[in-house]
N, CA, C and O atoms as CSV, one atom per row, in Angstrom:
chain,resi,resn,atom,element,x,y,z
A,1,MET,N,N,103.395,49.553,-34.777
A,1,MET,CA,C,103.585,49.972,-33.194
A,1,MET,C,C,105.100,49.736,-32.649
A,1,MET,O,O,105.713,50.535,-31.942
A,2,TRP,N,N,105.788,47.953,-33.314
A,2,TRP,CA,C,107.091,47.857,-32.192
A,2,TRP,C,C,108.228,48.819,-32.724
A,2,TRP,O,O,109.297,48.828,-32.113
A,3,ASP,N,N,108.018,49.808,-34.071
A,3,ASP,CA,C,109.073,50.081,-34.023
A,3,ASP,C,C,108.937,50.978,-34.326
A,3,ASP,O,O,109.498,51.408,-35.333
A,4,ALA,N,N,107.881,51.896,-33.373
A,4,ALA,CA,C,107.688,53.464,-33.259
A,4,ALA,C,C,107.948,52.089,-31.583
A,4,ALA,O,O,108.803,51.289,-31.963
A,5,ILE,N,N,107.617,51.816,-30.513
A,5,ILE,CA,C,108.607,52.156,-29.353
A,5,ILE,C,C,108.957,51.169,-28.944
A,5,ILE,O,O,108.735,50.543,-27.907
A,6,ILE,N,N,109.927,50.910,-30.375
A,6,ILE,CA,C,111.234,50.573,-30.124
A,6,ILE,C,C,112.360,52.262,-30.190
A,6,ILE,O,O,112.953,52.744,-29.225
A,7,THR,N,N,112.347,52.581,-31.012
A,7,THR,CA,C,112.816,53.838,-31.979
A,7,THR,C,C,112.369,54.432,-30.612
A,7,THR,O,O,112.880,53.633,-29.828
A,8,VAL,N,N,111.674,55.424,-29.812
A,8,VAL,CA,C,111.507,56.294,-28.513
A,8,VAL,C,C,112.348,55.682,-27.154
A,8,VAL,O,O,112.946,56.259,-26.246
A,9,GLY,N,N,112.032,53.795,-27.543
A,9,GLY,CA,C,113.177,54.335,-26.070
A,9,GLY,C,C,114.784,53.727,-26.829
A,9,GLY,O,O,115.826,53.236,-26.394
A,10,ASN,N,N,114.572,53.870,-27.342
A,10,ASN,CA,C,116.430,53.694,-28.272
A,10,ASN,C,C,116.515,54.942,-28.353
A,10,ASN,O,O,117.465,55.278,-27.646
A,11,ILE,N,N,116.105,55.713,-28.769
A,11,ILE,CA,C,116.189,57.550,-28.675
A,11,ILE,C,C,117.017,58.180,-27.405
A,11,ILE,O,O,117.904,59.022,-27.546
A,12,ALA,N,N,116.604,57.657,-26.169
A,12,ALA,CA,C,116.171,57.655,-24.224
A,12,ALA,C,C,118.711,57.197,-25.293
A,12,ALA,O,O,119.490,58.116,-25.542
A,13,PHE,N,N,118.832,56.620,-25.385
A,13,PHE,CA,C,120.387,57.258,-25.142
A,13,PHE,C,C,121.243,57.909,-25.608
A,13,PHE,O,O,122.407,58.182,-25.315
A,14,ILE,N,N,119.997,58.337,-27.011
A,14,ILE,CA,C,121.116,59.721,-27.824
A,14,ILE,C,C,122.108,60.662,-26.201
A,14,ILE,O,O,123.265,60.556,-25.794
A,15,PRO,N,N,120.312,61.921,-25.478
A,15,PRO,CA,C,121.041,62.186,-24.265
A,15,PRO,C,C,122.007,61.817,-23.158
A,15,PRO,O,O,122.474,62.391,-22.174
A,16,ALA,N,N,122.081,61.000,-23.543
A,16,ALA,CA,C,122.664,59.675,-22.188
A,16,ALA,C,C,124.053,60.141,-23.354
A,16,ALA,O,O,124.665,61.146,-22.993
A,17,LEU,N,N,124.460,59.592,-24.444
A,17,LEU,CA,C,125.714,59.487,-24.859
A,17,LEU,C,C,126.853,60.912,-24.703
A,17,LEU,O,O,127.869,61.256,-24.098
A,18,LEU,N,N,125.772,61.449,-25.801
A,18,LEU,CA,C,126.237,62.826,-25.788
A,18,LEU,C,C,126.998,63.854,-25.164
A,18,LEU,O,O,127.648,64.678,-25.807
A,19,PRO,N,N,126.928,63.820,-23.897
A,19,PRO,CA,C,128.345,64.734,-22.514
A,19,PRO,C,C,130.001,63.135,-22.475
A,19,PRO,O,O,131.171,63.095,-22.092
A,20,THR,N,N,129.158,62.314,-23.027
A,20,THR,CA,C,130.900,61.093,-23.528
A,20,THR,C,C,131.218,61.793,-24.911
A,20,THR,O,O,132.243,62.469,-24.989
A,21,VAL,N,N,130.541,61.684,-25.798
A,21,VAL,CA,C,130.795,62.040,-26.721
A,21,VAL,C,C,131.673,63.524,-26.869
A,21,VAL,O,O,132.776,64.062,-26.779
A,22,PHE,N,N,130.792,63.634,-27.054
A,22,PHE,CA,C,131.851,65.532,-26.602
A,22,PHE,C,C,133.100,65.941,-25.764
A,22,PHE,O,O,134.006,66.774,-25.815
A,23,SER,N,N,132.642,64.839,-24.899
A,23,SER,CA,C,133.800,65.768,-23.872
A,23,SER,C,C,134.822,65.485,-23.309
A,23,SER,O,O,134.885,64.633,-22.423
A,24,LYS,N,N,136.240,66.470,-23.931
A,24,LYS,CA,C,137.383,65.698,-24.473
A,24,LYS,C,C,137.787,64.672,-22.913
A,24,LYS,O,O,138.099,63.484,-22.995
A,25,ARG,N,N,137.681,65.531,-21.407
A,25,ARG,CA,C,138.098,64.252,-20.729
A,25,ARG,C,C,137.318,62.794,-20.569
A,25,ARG,O,O,137.642,61.811,-19.904
A,26,SER,N,N,135.970,63.060,-21.573
A,26,SER,CA,C,135.750,61.382,-20.926
A,26,SER,C,C,136.359,60.166,-21.036
A,26,SER,O,O,137.500,60.382,-21.442
A,27,HIS,N,N,136.097,58.466,-20.812
A,27,HIS,CA,C,137.084,57.940,-20.967
A,27,HIS,C,C,136.369,56.275,-20.891
A,27,HIS,O,O,136.184,55.681,-19.829
A,28,VAL,N,N,136.111,55.844,-21.953
A,28,VAL,CA,C,135.849,54.789,-21.654
A,28,VAL,C,C,136.505,53.460,-22.640
A,28,VAL,O,O,136.828,53.339,-23.822
A,29,PRO,N,N,136.489,52.430,-21.232
A,29,PRO,CA,C,137.668,51.368,-22.449
A,29,PRO,C,C,137.300,51.473,-23.476
A,29,PRO,O,O,136.364,52.226,-23.744
A,30,ARG,N,N,137.968,50.697,-24.435
A,30,ARG,CA,C,138.757,50.382,-25.526
A,30,ARG,C,C,137.200,49.359,-25.588
A,30,ARG,O,O,136.209,49.265,-26.312
A,31,LEU,N,N,137.674,48.809,-24.515
A,31,LEU,CA,C,136.389,47.076,-24.607
A,31,LEU,C,C,135.551,46.825,-24.437
A,31,LEU,O,O,135.255,45.631,-24.500
A,32,THR,N,N,134.192,48.229,-23.963
A,32,THR,CA,C,133.589,47.954,-23.470
A,32,THR,C,C,132.852,49.044,-24.479
A,32,THR,O,O,131.639,49.242,-24.540
A,33,SER,N,N,133.454,49.427,-24.931
A,33,SER,CA,C,132.484,50.626,-26.637
A,33,SER,C,C,132.546,49.519,-27.185
A,33,SER,O,O,131.458,48.949,-27.105
A,34,GLY,N,N,133.764,48.587,-28.025
A,34,GLY,CA,C,133.338,47.752,-28.895
A,34,GLY,C,C,132.645,46.380,-28.972
A,34,GLY,O,O,132.064,45.953,-29.969
A,35,ILE,N,N,132.756,45.846,-27.983
A,35,ILE,CA,C,132.245,44.994,-27.977
A,35,ILE,C,C,130.336,46.060,-28.485
A,35,ILE,O,O,129.535,45.766,-29.371
A,36,SER,N,N,130.288,47.079,-27.599
A,36,SER,CA,C,128.816,47.720,-27.637
A,36,SER,C,C,128.198,47.940,-29.279
A,36,SER,O,O,127.038,47.939,-29.691
A,37,VAL,N,N,129.476,48.119,-29.977
A,37,VAL,CA,C,129.819,48.935,-31.400
A,37,VAL,C,C,129.187,47.094,-31.679
A,37,VAL,O,O,128.005,47.024,-31.343
A,38,ILE,N,N,129.532,46.257,-31.996
A,38,ILE,CA,C,129.335,44.693,-32.466
A,38,ILE,C,C,127.523,44.498,-31.751
A,38,ILE,O,O,126.618,44.373,-32.576
A,39,GLY,N,N,127.174,44.493,-30.232
A,39,GLY,CA,C,126.428,44.154,-30.130
A,39,GLY,C,C,125.284,45.199,-30.695
A,39,GLY,O,O,124.236,44.601,-30.939
A,40,ILE,N,N,125.239,46.318,-30.905
A,40,ILE,CA,C,124.401,47.805,-31.679
A,40,ILE,C,C,124.990,46.555,-33.196
A,40,ILE,O,O,123.913,45.983,-33.365
A,41,LEU,N,N,125.290,46.354,-33.521
A,41,LEU,CA,C,125.495,46.389,-35.085
A,41,LEU,C,C,124.463,44.694,-34.979
A,41,LEU,O,O,124.695,44.143,-36.056
A,42,ILE,N,N,123.856,44.111,-34.448
A,42,ILE,CA,C,123.814,42.551,-34.871
A,42,ILE,C,C,122.285,42.626,-34.244
A,42,ILE,O,O,121.307,41.956,-34.576
A,43,VAL,N,N,122.447,44.221,-32.669
A,43,VAL,CA,C,120.238,44.985,-33.045
A,43,VAL,C,C,120.178,44.887,-34.423
A,43,VAL,O,O,119.589,44.031,-35.083
A,44,VAL,N,N,121.037,46.126,-34.930
A,44,VAL,CA,C,120.492,46.675,-35.990
A,44,VAL,C,C,120.181,45.380,-37.326
A,44,VAL,O,O,119.042,45.425,-37.791
A,45,VAL,N,N,120.634,44.857,-37.607
A,45,VAL,CA,C,120.701,43.812,-38.574
A,45,VAL,C,C,119.454,43.795,-37.997
A,45,VAL,O,O,118.563,44.618,-38.207
A,46,GLY,N,N,119.401,42.720,-37.173
A,46,GLY,CA,C,117.718,41.520,-36.958
A,46,GLY,C,C,116.742,42.428,-36.256
A,46,GLY,O,O,116.045,42.024,-35.325
A,47,LEU,N,N,116.695,43.877,-36.796
A,47,LEU,CA,C,115.859,44.918,-36.717
A,47,LEU,C,C,115.595,45.102,-37.946
A,47,LEU,O,O,114.376,44.986,-38.070
A,48,VAL,N,N,116.357,45.457,-39.490
A,48,VAL,CA,C,116.310,45.319,-40.399
A,48,VAL,C,C,115.704,43.985,-41.159
A,48,VAL,O,O,114.909,44.323,-42.036
A,49,GLY,N,N,115.828,42.933,-41.079
A,49,GLY,CA,C,115.445,41.391,-41.048
A,49,GLY,C,C,114.532,41.273,-40.609
A,49,GLY,O,O,114.050,40.185,-40.925
A,50,ALA,N,N,113.502,42.213,-39.542
A,50,ALA,CA,C,112.424,41.992,-38.966
A,50,ALA,C,C,111.540,42.760,-39.723
A,50,ALA,O,O,110.378,42.374,-39.603
A,51,GLY,N,N,111.687,43.663,-40.420
A,51,GLY,CA,C,111.153,44.983,-41.357
A,51,GLY,C,C,110.982,46.274,-40.990
A,51,GLY,O,O,110.492,47.198,-41.639
A,52,LEU,N,N,111.495,46.258,-39.725
A,52,LEU,CA,C,110.973,47.315,-39.270
A,52,LEU,C,C,112.399,48.286,-39.742
A,52,LEU,O,O,113.590,47.978,-39.782
A,53,VAL,N,N,111.665,49.608,-40.075
A,53,VAL,CA,C,112.546,50.879,-40.630
A,53,VAL,C,C,113.201,52.325,-39.897
A,53,VAL,O,O,114.244,52.938,-40.124
A,54,LEU,N,N,112.105,52.551,-38.938
A,54,LEU,CA,C,112.754,53.380,-38.268
A,54,LEU,C,C,114.059,53.097,-36.727
A,54,LEU,O,O,115.155,53.545,-36.393
A,55,SER,N,N,113.507,52.546,-36.441
A,55,SER,CA,C,114.459,51.130,-35.324
A,55,SER,C,C,115.660,51.198,-35.895
A,55,SER,O,O,116.702,51.577,-35.361
A,56,PRO,N,N,115.506,50.836,-36.961
A,56,PRO,CA,C,117.850,50.742,-36.940
A,56,PRO,C,C,118.425,51.810,-37.163
A,56,PRO,O,O,119.469,52.122,-36.590
A,57,ILE,N,N,117.773,52.616,-38.123
A,57,ILE,CA,C,118.215,54.188,-38.281
A,57,ILE,C,C,118.201,54.611,-37.234
A,57,ILE,O,O,118.953,55.584,-37.286
A,58,VAL,N,N,117.525,54.447,-35.501
A,58,VAL,CA,C,118.199,55.580,-34.764
A,58,VAL,C,C,119.793,55.184,-33.428
A,58,VAL,O,O,120.658,55.783,-32.789
A,59,VAL,N,N,119.209,53.590,-33.732
A,59,VAL,CA,C,119.834,51.760,-32.970
A,59,VAL,C,C,120.859,52.681,-33.637
A,59,VAL,O,O,121.540,53.465,-32.976
A,60,GLY,N,N,120.987,52.516,-35.515
A,60,GLY,CA,C,122.319,52.474,-35.353
A,60,GLY,C,C,122.594,53.703,-35.826
A,60,GLY,O,O,123.231,53.705,-36.879
A,61,GLY,N,N,122.105,55.495,-35.045
A,61,GLY,CA,C,123.270,56.770,-34.735
A,61,GLY,C,C,123.310,56.252,-33.230
A,61,GLY,O,O,123.910,56.961,-32.421
A,62,VAL,N,N,122.784,55.202,-32.839
A,62,VAL,CA,C,123.379,55.446,-31.770
A,62,VAL,C,C,125.145,54.639,-31.494
A,62,VAL,O,O,126.199,55.047,-31.006
A,63,GLY,N,N,124.607,53.116,-32.221
A,63,GLY,CA,C,126.214,52.456,-32.766
A,63,GLY,C,C,127.120,53.905,-33.237
A,63,GLY,O,O,127.879,54.486,-32.461
A,64,THR,N,N,126.895,54.282,-34.484
A,64,THR,CA,C,127.629,54.965,-34.159
A,64,THR,C,C,127.955,56.196,-33.433
A,64,THR,O,O,128.558,56.873,-34.266
A,65,MET,N,N,127.906,56.672,-32.645
A,65,MET,CA,C,127.871,57.524,-31.477
A,65,MET,C,C,128.988,56.945,-30.560
A,65,MET,O,O,130.033,57.415,-30.109
A,66,TRP,N,N,128.171,55.372,-30.429
A,66,TRP,CA,C,129.359,54.521,-30.046
A,66,TRP,C,C,130.351,54.403,-30.535
A,66,TRP,O,O,131.241,54.710,-29.742
A,67,GLY,N,N,130.678,54.137,-31.374
A,67,GLY,CA,C,131.500,53.950,-33.324
A,67,GLY,C,C,133.024,55.392,-32.534
A,67,GLY,O,O,134.229,55.509,-32.760
A,68,PHE,N,N,132.231,56.018,-31.800
A,68,PHE,CA,C,133.303,58.030,-31.557
A,68,PHE,C,C,133.644,57.529,-30.605
A,68,PHE,O,O,134.870,57.611,-30.534
A,69,ILE,N,N,133.033,56.791,-29.404
A,69,ILE,CA,C,133.486,57.077,-28.127
A,69,ILE,C,C,134.523,56.110,-28.329
A,69,ILE,O,O,135.575,56.424,-27.771
A,70,PHE,N,N,134.551,54.667,-29.170
A,70,PHE,CA,C,135.763,53.686,-29.533
A,70,PHE,C,C,136.652,54.610,-29.856
A,70,PHE,O,O,137.551,54.809,-29.039
A,71,LEU,N,N,136.629,55.510,-31.285
A,71,LEU,CA,C,137.926,56.300,-31.972
A,71,LEU,C,C,138.721,57.664,-30.465
A,71,LEU,O,O,139.840,57.881,-30.000
A,72,PHE,N,N,137.556,58.121,-30.286
A,72,PHE,CA,C,137.985,59.148,-29.333
A,72,PHE,C,C,137.807,59.413,-27.734
A,72,PHE,O,O,137.995,60.235,-26.838
A,73,ARG,N,N,137.467,58.531,-27.939
A,73,ARG,CA,C,137.198,58.336,-25.835
A,73,ARG,C,C,137.654,57.406,-25.426
A,73,ARG,O,O,137.322,57.056,-24.293
A,74,GLY,N,N,138.608,56.621,-26.187
A,74,GLY,CA,C,138.748,54.680,-25.443
A,74,GLY,C,C,140.130,55.214,-25.102
A,74,GLY,O,O,140.308,55.152,-23.885
A,75,GLY,N,N,141.478,55.866,-25.955
A,75,GLY,CA,C,142.464,56.303,-24.289
A,75,GLY,C,C,142.696,57.149,-23.344
A,75,GLY,O,O,141.869,57.606,-22.555
A,76,HIS,N,N,143.982,57.406,-23.413
A,76,HIS,CA,C,144.071,57.794,-22.002
A,76,HIS,C,C,142.911,59.389,-22.144
A,76,HIS,O,O,142.125,59.651,-23.054
A,77,THR,N,N,143.200,60.145,-20.963
A,77,THR,CA,C,142.173,60.891,-20.545
A,77,THR,C,C,142.896,62.656,-20.839
A,77,THR,O,O,144.111,62.712,-21.027
A,78,LEU,N,N,142.410,63.443,-20.850
A,78,LEU,CA,C,143.693,64.184,-20.485
A,78,LEU,C,C,143.281,65.072,-19.532
A,78,LEU,O,O,142.338,65.863,-19.528
A,79,ASP,N,N,144.531,64.708,-18.340
A,79,ASP,CA,C,144.716,65.441,-18.005
A,79,ASP,C,C,145.784,66.422,-17.416
A,79,ASP,O,O,145.445,67.535,-17.015
């Protein structure tokens, strides 16, 4: 049950991050996105350690999106 609740809760992050991932005009400081990636990685390790299955996959996907934001949206904006 907790796996499903955590999974549904984290699915809400995906549509919120999509505009930032796909908009070339978006900018998130690398420090902010880097801390998010590290924090999400720690959460994934904890979820896997707790024996959960679906939630680490979804949280890992959110972490991947933050990774793309770190790589491609941390530089200067195109003005």
